C-alpha positions as CSV (number, residue, x, y, z in Angstrom):
1,M,14.4,10.5,1.4
2,T,15.9,9.8,-2.0
3,K,13.8,10.8,-4.9
4,M,12.1,7.8,-6.6
5,R,13.7,7.2,-10.0
6,I,11.4,5.9,-12.7
7,V,12.2,2.4,-13.9
8,L,10.2,1.1,-16.8
9,G,11.7,-2.4,-16.9
10,L,9.8,-5.1,-15.1
11,M,10.7,-8.6,-14.1
12,M,9.1,-10.9,-16.7
13,C,9.1,-14.2,-14.7
14,V,7.0,-15.9,-12.2
15,W,8.2,-17.7,-9.1
16,G,7.0,-20.4,-6.8
17,V,5.9,-24.0,-6.7
18,C,2.2,-23.1,-7.1
19,L,2.9,-20.8,-10.1
20,A,2.9,-21.5,-13.8
21,Q,4.8,-19.7,-16.5
22,T,3.1,-17.0,-18.5
23,E,0.0,-18.1,-20.5
24,K,-1.9,-16.1,-23.0
25,K,-5.5,-15.3,-22.5
26,T,-6.7,-17.5,-25.5
27,E,-4.9,-20.5,-24.0
28,F,-6.3,-20.3,-20.5
29,S,-8.9,-22.8,-19.4
30,G,-11.4,-22.4,-16.6
31,K,-14.5,-20.3,-15.8
32,R,-14.1,-16.6,-16.3
33,V,-15.5,-14.6,-13.4
34,A,-15.7,-10.9,-13.9
35,A,-13.9,-8.8,-11.3
36,D,-17.1,-7.0,-10.2
37,N,-18.7,-10.3,-9.2
38,P,-20.2,-9.7,-5.7
39,D,-18.6,-12.9,-4.4
40,I,-15.2,-11.3,-4.7
41,A,-14.2,-8.9,-1.9
42,Y,-11.7,-6.1,-2.2
43,M,-9.6,-3.8,0.1
44,G,-8.3,-0.4,-1.0
45,R,-9.4,2.4,-3.3
46,I,-10.8,1.1,-6.6
47,H,-12.7,2.9,-9.3
48,W,-15.2,0.6,-11.1
49,T,-15.7,1.3,-14.8
50,D,-18.9,0.7,-16.7
51,K,-17.2,-2.5,-18.1
52,G,-17.0,-3.9,-14.5
53,E,-13.2,-3.4,-14.3
54,G,-11.6,-2.2,-11.2
55,E,-9.0,0.6,-11.7
56,F,-6.5,1.3,-8.9
57,N,-2.9,2.3,-8.4
58,Y,-2.1,2.4,-4.7
59,P,0.0,-0.4,-3.2
60,G,-1.7,-2.8,-0.9
61,T,-4.9,-2.9,-3.0
62,A,-6.2,-6.5,-2.6
63,A,-8.7,-9.0,-3.9
64,L,-10.0,-11.7,-1.6
65,L,-11.9,-14.8,-2.8
66,R,-12.8,-18.4,-2.1
67,F,-13.2,-21.1,-4.6
68,K,-13.5,-24.9,-4.8
69,G,-11.3,-26.3,-7.5
70,T,-7.8,-27.1,-8.7
71,G,-6.5,-23.9,-10.4
72,L,-6.8,-20.1,-10.6
73,G,-5.8,-17.4,-13.0
74,M,-6.1,-13.6,-13.0
75,E,-6.8,-11.2,-15.8
76,T,-5.5,-7.6,-15.6
77,S,-4.5,-4.8,-18.0
78,P,-1.2,-5.7,-19.6
79,G,1.9,-4.6,-17.8
80,S,0.1,-4.1,-14.4
81,G,3.3,-5.2,-12.6
82,K,3.8,-7.1,-9.4
83,F,1.3,-8.9,-7.2
84,I,1.7,-11.1,-4.1
85,V,-0.5,-14.2,-4.1
86,E,-1.5,-16.0,-1.0
87,I,-3.4,-19.3,-1.3
88,D,-4.4,-21.1,1.9
89,D,-1.4,-21.4,4.2
90,V,1.2,-21.7,1.5
91,A,4.0,-19.1,1.6
92,P,3.2,-16.0,-0.5
93,R,4.2,-16.1,-4.2
94,T,5.1,-13.3,-6.6
95,V,3.6,-12.8,-10.0
96,V,4.6,-10.1,-12.4
97,F,2.5,-9.0,-15.4
98,S,4.8,-7.8,-18.1
99,P,3.6,-5.5,-20.9
100,S,2.7,-8.6,-23.0
101,D,0.8,-10.3,-20.2
102,S,-2.9,-9.7,-19.5
103,I,-3.6,-13.1,-17.9
104,L,-1.4,-15.4,-15.8
105,R,-2.0,-18.5,-13.8
106,L,-1.7,-17.9,-10.1
107,A,-2.0,-21.6,-9.1
108,E,-2.6,-25.0,-10.7
109,N,-2.7,-28.7,-9.7
110,L,-4.3,-27.8,-6.3
111,K,-6.3,-30.4,-4.4
112,D,-10.0,-30.1,-5.4
113,T,-11.0,-28.6,-2.1
114,I,-12.0,-25.1,-0.8
115,H,-9.2,-22.5,-1.2
116,N,-8.8,-19.0,0.3
117,V,-7.0,-16.5,-1.8
118,R,-5.6,-13.0,-1.3
119,V,-4.0,-11.2,-4.2
120,T,-2.2,-7.9,-3.1
121,Y,-0.7,-5.3,-5.4
122,A,2.9,-4.9,-4.2
123,I,4.1,-1.7,-6.0
124,E,3.1,1.9,-6.8
125,G,1.1,1.6,-10.0
126,F,0.5,5.1,-11.2
127,E,2.7,4.4,-14.3
128,F,1.0,1.1,-15.1
129,N,-2.7,1.7,-14.7
130,P,-3.5,-1.7,-13.3
131,R,-7.0,-3.1,-13.4
132,F,-8.7,-6.1,-11.9
133,R,-10.6,-7.5,-14.9
134,A,-11.4,-11.1,-14.1
135,F,-10.4,-14.3,-12.4
136,H,-10.3,-17.7,-14.2
137,I,-11.2,-20.6,-12.0
138,D,-10.7,-24.4,-12.6
139,G,-13.7,-25.0,-10.3
140,D,-16.4,-22.8,-8.7
141,L,-16.4,-19.5,-7.0
142,L,-17.8,-19.5,-3.5
143,P,-19.4,-16.7,-1.5
144,A,-17.1,-13.8,-0.7
145,P,-15.0,-14.1,2.5
146,Q,-16.1,-11.9,5.3
147,K,-13.9,-8.8,5.6
148,P,-12.7,-7.8,9.1
149,E,-14.7,-5.3,11.1
150,L,-11.7,-3.2,12.2
151,K,-10.8,-0.6,9.5
152,I,-7.4,1.0,9.4
153,E,-6.0,3.5,6.9
154,F,-2.3,4.2,6.4
155,I,-1.3,7.5,4.9
156,G,2.4,7.7,4.0
157,N,5.4,7.9,1.7
158,S,7.9,5.5,0.4
159,I,8.3,3.8,3.8
160,T,4.7,2.8,3.7
161,C,4.9,1.8,0.0
162,G,7.9,-0.5,0.6
163,Y,10.5,1.3,-1.6
164,G,13.6,-0.8,-1.9
165,I,12.6,-3.1,0.9
166,E,13.7,-6.3,-0.9
167,D,17.1,-4.9,-1.6
168,N,20.1,-5.0,0.8
169,N,22.4,-2.5,-0.8
170,P,21.7,1.2,0.1
171,S,23.8,2.3,-3.0
172,N,21.1,0.9,-5.3
173,G,18.4,3.2,-6.6
174,F,14.7,2.6,-7.0
175,S,13.4,-0.5,-8.8
176,Y,10.0,-2.0,-9.0
177,D,11.8,-5.4,-8.6
178,T,12.7,-4.5,-5.0
179,E,9.5,-2.6,-3.9
180,N,7.1,-4.7,-2.0
181,H,4.3,-3.2,0.2
182,T,3.5,-6.6,1.8
183,M,6.8,-6.4,3.7
184,T,6.2,-3.0,5.2
185,Y,5.3,-2.1,8.8
186,A,1.8,-1.0,7.6
187,H,0.9,-4.3,5.9
188,K,2.3,-6.3,8.8
189,A,0.4,-4.3,11.3
190,A,-2.9,-4.5,9.4
191,R,-2.6,-8.3,9.1
192,A,-1.6,-8.8,12.7
193,L,-4.6,-6.7,13.8
194,D,-6.9,-8.5,11.3
195,A,-8.0,-5.2,9.7
196,D,-9.7,-4.1,6.5
197,V,-7.1,-1.7,5.3
198,N,-6.7,1.3,2.9
199,I,-3.3,2.5,1.8
200,V,-2.8,6.0,0.5
201,A,0.9,6.4,-0.1
202,R,3.4,7.6,-2.6
203,S,7.2,7.6,-2.6
204,G,8.5,11.2,-2.3
205,I,5.3,12.8,-1.1
206,G,4.8,15.1,1.8
207,I,2.3,17.2,3.7
208,Y,3.4,20.5,2.2
209,R,6.6,19.7,0.3
210,N,7.6,16.7,-1.7
211,Y,11.2,15.3,-1.8
212,G,13.6,17.9,-3.0
213,G,10.8,20.5,-3.6
214,P,11.0,24.2,-3.0
215,K,11.1,25.5,0.5
216,E,7.8,27.3,0.0
217,G,6.1,24.0,-0.9
218,D,4.6,21.9,-3.7
219,T,1.1,21.5,-5.0
220,K,0.6,17.8,-5.6
221,T,1.1,16.8,-2.0
222,M,-0.9,14.4,0.2
223,P,-3.7,16.8,1.1
224,L,-4.6,17.1,-2.6
225,E,-4.2,13.5,-3.5
226,Y,-6.1,12.2,-0.5
227,D,-9.5,13.1,-2.0
228,Y,-9.1,11.1,-5.2
229,T,-9.5,7.3,-5.8
230,Q,-6.2,7.0,-7.7
231,L,-2.9,8.9,-7.4
232,Y,-2.4,11.6,-10.0
233,N,-5.8,10.8,-11.6
234,Y,-8.3,13.6,-11.0
235,D,-11.2,12.1,-13.0
236,S,-12.6,10.2,-10.1
237,K,-13.1,11.6,-6.6
238,W,-12.9,9.1,-3.8
239,D,-16.2,8.5,-2.0
240,H,-15.1,8.7,1.6
241,S,-18.3,7.0,2.8
242,Q,-17.0,3.8,1.3
243,F,-14.4,3.5,4.0
244,H,-14.6,5.2,7.4
245,P,-11.5,4.0,9.3
246,D,-11.5,3.3,13.0
247,I,-7.8,4.2,13.0
248,I,-5.8,6.4,10.7
249,C,-2.0,6.2,10.8
250,I,-0.1,9.1,9.2
251,N,3.6,8.8,8.5
252,L,4.6,12.0,6.7
253,G,7.4,14.5,7.3
254,T,10.5,12.8,5.9
255,N,10.1,14.4,2.5
256,D,8.9,17.7,3.9
257,T,12.2,18.1,5.7
258,S,14.4,16.6,2.9
259,E,17.7,18.2,2.1
260,D,17.4,20.4,5.2
261,N,15.4,22.9,3.0
262,Y,12.1,23.3,4.9
263,D,9.9,25.7,6.7
264,I,8.7,24.0,9.8
265,A,5.9,26.6,10.2
266,L,4.5,25.7,6.8
267,Y,4.7,22.0,7.7
268,E,2.7,22.7,10.8
269,K,0.1,24.8,9.0
270,H,-0.5,22.3,6.2
271,Y,-0.6,19.4,8.6
272,R,-3.1,21.1,10.8
273,D,-5.3,21.9,7.8
274,F,-5.1,18.3,6.7
275,L,-6.1,17.0,10.1
276,T,-9.1,19.4,10.1
277,H,-10.1,17.9,6.7
278,L,-9.7,14.4,8.0
279,R,-11.8,15.2,11.1
280,T,-14.6,16.5,8.9
281,I,-14.6,13.4,6.8
282,H,-14.0,10.9,9.6
283,P,-15.3,12.5,12.8
284,N,-14.8,9.4,15.0
285,A,-11.5,8.1,13.8
286,R,-8.5,7.8,16.1
287,I,-5.7,9.5,14.3
288,V,-2.1,8.4,15.0
289,L,0.7,10.8,14.0
290,L,3.9,8.7,13.4
291,T,7.6,9.2,12.9
292,G,10.1,6.6,11.8
293,A,12.4,5.3,10.6
294,M,14.3,7.6,8.3
295,L,14.1,10.9,10.2
296,Q,17.2,11.8,12.1
297,G,18.7,14.7,14.0
298,Q,17.2,18.2,13.9
299,A,14.6,17.3,11.3
300,L,13.3,14.5,13.6
301,A,13.2,16.9,16.6
302,D,11.3,19.5,14.6
303,V,8.8,17.1,13.3
304,K,8.2,15.6,16.7
305,A,7.6,19.0,18.2
306,V,5.0,19.8,15.6
307,L,3.2,16.5,15.9
308,D,3.2,16.7,19.7
309,K,1.5,20.1,19.4
310,L,-1.0,18.9,16.9
311,A,-1.9,15.9,19.0
312,S,-2.6,18.1,22.0
313,E,-5.3,19.9,20.0
314,D,-7.7,17.0,19.5
315,R,-8.6,14.3,22.1
316,L,-8.7,11.6,19.3
317,I,-5.3,12.4,17.9
318,Y,-2.4,10.3,19.2
319,R,1.4,10.2,18.9
320,F,3.8,7.3,18.3
321,D,7.4,7.2,17.3
322,M,8.9,4.2,15.8
323,S,12.7,3.8,16.3
324,P,15.0,5.6,13.9
325,Q,17.1,3.2,11.8
326,T,20.7,2.9,12.8
327,G,22.0,0.4,10.2
328,E,22.1,-2.4,12.7
329,L,19.3,-4.1,10.7
330,G,20.7,-3.2,7.3
331,Y,19.2,-0.8,4.7
332,G,17.1,-1.2,1.6
333,A,17.7,0.7,-1.6
334,D,18.5,4.4,-1.2
335,W,18.9,4.0,2.6
336,H,15.2,3.0,3.0
337,P,14.1,0.6,5.7
338,S,15.2,-3.0,5.2
339,A,12.8,-5.9,5.6
340,R,14.2,-6.4,9.1
341,Q,13.8,-2.8,10.0
342,A,10.2,-2.9,8.8
343,E,9.6,-5.9,11.0
344,K,10.9,-4.0,14.0
345,M,8.7,-1.0,13.1
346,A,5.6,-3.3,13.0
347,D,6.6,-5.0,16.2
348,E,6.7,-1.6,17.9
349,L,3.5,-0.2,16.4
350,I,1.2,-3.2,16.7
351,P,0.9,-3.3,20.5
352,Y,0.2,0.4,20.6
353,L,-2.5,0.2,18.0
354,R,-4.2,-2.6,20.0
355,T,-4.8,-0.1,22.7
356,L,-6.7,2.2,20.3
357,I,-9.1,-0.4,18.9
358,P,-12.6,0.8,19.7
C-alpha cells in the first residue's frame, strides 16, 4: 500500500443544486442550534468539549437530524475539509470547508416541509481538527432521528478510509480531493444493513507494522490508536461503553506486509493480542477478519493462514475474503480500490454479514 502523502491544499468550492456558495458566519441567517443539542444524533467517535463542540477526526463520523424549514447551514472549525451531505432522497452533495470557512450553507430554497439530513465526514481529519459546532436552520429542529439498533465497527486502513477512490489514475498520489469514505465497502455495507457504525481507520496503518516501517514493527499502530477517541490525540481515551458493536470487521495486513519486509510471526502475535483486547472490551461481539482487495501473492497467502488460525481459536471470530483486485474494475490513486472495486467488495461482504446479525 502506497504511503499516504500529505496534501495541504483543499478544494474551495461547493457543488450541487441544493448547495450555495461560501457564506461567512456573520452573514448567515437562521436559528443557531448548538451541536450538542440532544435532538441531533451522531455516529462515530466524538469528544465533546466543555463548550459543547464535538471534536473528531475519523472518516465516516456523521451527524443526523430532522428539521422543518427551507434551509440549513453547518458551523465547524475553519478548514475542516470535506463532508458529504444527504437531504431526503436527493443525491449526496459535497461541501468543503476551506481554511477561511467556518460556516457554509448545506441547502436552501427547500420546500417548507420535514427534511431528514445526514452529514458525513468524508476524509481523514487528523491534520484538520474538525469539529461540529452548530447547525443553522431556516425553520425548526425536530426530535432526533432514531439510530439503528444494529451496531457495526470497521477497523481498517486506507481501503476503509476511501483513499484515492474518486480518482481513476493509479499513477496519481494521495489527495483529499479524491478521498471519500462514503464510497467505500465499509460505508456501503453499513448503510445496506441499516447499522449504527463506528469507523476506526487510518491510511498506512497496520497491526504491528505501518506502511514501509521496520520489519521489527512500529509503535503507533492500530492496537494503540484503538483506545483513543481521535487518531494521534492521546488527551482523550475512548469510552468503549458508548459503543458495543454487534459485529466488528477488521481489514488489516496490507501495510504489515508492505514492501515484502515483514515478520509474519510478529503479525500473528500482535493480531492475537489485539483480538484478546477486543474480546475483553466487547465480549459478545462477532469479529470478522477480512482480506481484500490489495493483498496479492505470498503476502495474501501468509495473511490468510494467520487469520484462519486466529479464527479457529474463538467461536465468535469469523473469516471472510473479499476478491483481490485485478484491474478489471480500474484503480484509484496509488493502485487503491476504485469506486467500482469498492462496490464489488460491498456486494460480496453484505450477504455474509447478514448471516451474522444477532
